N, C-alpha and C positions, 0 to 999 in steps of 0.2 A: 393415439396412433402417431407414429413417426412421420415427419414430413417426407413426402416423395416428390422430389423435384428433379427432373431429368431434362437436360438439353440434348436433343437428338438431331439438331440441325446439320451437323457435320458427319453424322454416321451414315453409312450406306443404308438406303431406304429399307431393304429387306431386314437387315439387322435392327434398324430403328423401330420398325413396326413390330417385330418379334419381341423386343424389349418392352415396348409400350404396351402391347397386348398382355404380356406377363404382369406388368405393374397394375394394369386395370383389373385383371382377374384377382390379384392379391388384395387390392383395395375393396373390390365389390363383392367378393365371394360371400354368400350368405345374405346379401342385401337384395330384397325383392321389391323395393320401391322404385318404380320407373323414373320418377322425377329426380330422386337422389342419384340414380344411375346416370341419367342424362346430364345432370349438373357435373358429376364427377368426370365423366368421359369428356365433356366439353372442356373442362378445366385442364385435364391431363393432356389432351391432344394440343390444345392451344399453347399451353406452357412448354410442351416438349418441342414444338416446331416454330413457335412465335408467329403464328399466322395473324392476319388482319382480323378475321372474324371466324369463330368456330362454334357451331351449335346446332340445335334441333329445331325443326318445325314439325309440330305434332298434327296429325290428321284429326280434326274435330268434327268434320262432316264429310260426306262423299265428295264435296266440291271445295273444301276449304282447309288450308294449313294455317296453324297459328303458332307464333313464336313460342318456343319452349326454353329450357335452360341454354344459356350461351355465354360466350366470353367475347368481348370486343365492344365496339361502339353500338349505339342503338340500332337494333335490327328492324326490318319491316315487321309490323305486328301481324299482318295477315297476308297470305298469298293464295290466289285461286289455283286449284289443281288444274294443270295444263298451261299455266302462265309462268314465264320466266324459267330459269334453270331449275329451281326447286319444284315448281309446279310440273315441269316436264318430267323430271325424275319420278315424281309421285304418280303421274298419269301413266307413264310407260313402265313403271316398276323396274327401272334399270338405272345404273350409275351413269351420270352424265359428267364428262370432263370437258371444260371449256378453257382452251389455252388463252383466249383473248375475249373477254366478255363484251367488248365493243363490237365484236363480229357475230354475237349470238342474237338472232332476231327476237325481239321482245324481252331482252334482258331487263331485269328490274334492278335499278341501282339504289340499294339501301345505303351504301357508302360509296361515294364517288371515287375513292382511292382504289377500290377493287379492280384488279386487272385480269385475274384468272380465278377459276372456281371448280370445285368438285362437289357433287351432291350424290349421296349414297342413300337409296331407300332402305328403310328399316322394316323388314317384313316378318310377321310371325310365322309359326310352323305351317300354317295353312295358306301362306302367301298373301294374307291381308296386310295392308299398309298401316303401320303404327305411326310412322314419322319419316322424315328425311333428315339426314345429317349433312350439314352444309359447311364447307370450309372455303373461305375467300383469302386470296393473297394480293399483296400490293404489286407483285411482279407478274408479268405474263409468263405463260408456259411453266408454271410451278408444278402442276400435277400431271402424273403419268400413270401408266399401267401398274407400277409398283405401289403407288398411293391407292389406286382402286383395289388391288388385292389386299393390302394391309387394312384399309378402312372397312372393306366388306367383311373381312374376317372378324374385326372387332364388333361390327354391327350385328353380324350373325350370332356371335356369342351373346351379345347383350339381349337380343330379341328372343333368344331361346332359353332353355332351362339352365344354361351355363351361368346365369347370374347367381344361382344358389348352389351349384356344384361345379367346382373348378374343372376345366377340361385341359 
């Protein structure tokens, strides 16, 4: 496979996410291994935007998330559902955008350099939580509604049958 390396940091976000989504589909179409998919998505999002930390926390029990494939410094190994930004997104089954993590009650600092964060739940077709996708930035207010829309679209595709049939 040819190397796909795309720097989308300077592109308008809607176009950047459209291009990234297309690249992810092209790389993962036909792959039905969740871990390979998570690893590939983490690498492609991380490399495209050069974030501090990019990756998945998988739901391993009703009350526990465990680190999955990621890019960046050492992540927290486990996070309780309902605790921190990842646990909140998991418990509430909704995307959480935090412009300044120092202002989020109960924020878990896996890397002290993190200043803003977005966490997107990964839900199957029945609404069951599979994982959360967590992205941290060294800058405050990095993430916005455009990031939410772009990342939710990628996670919806990943969690659905889209992994084996390009949409």
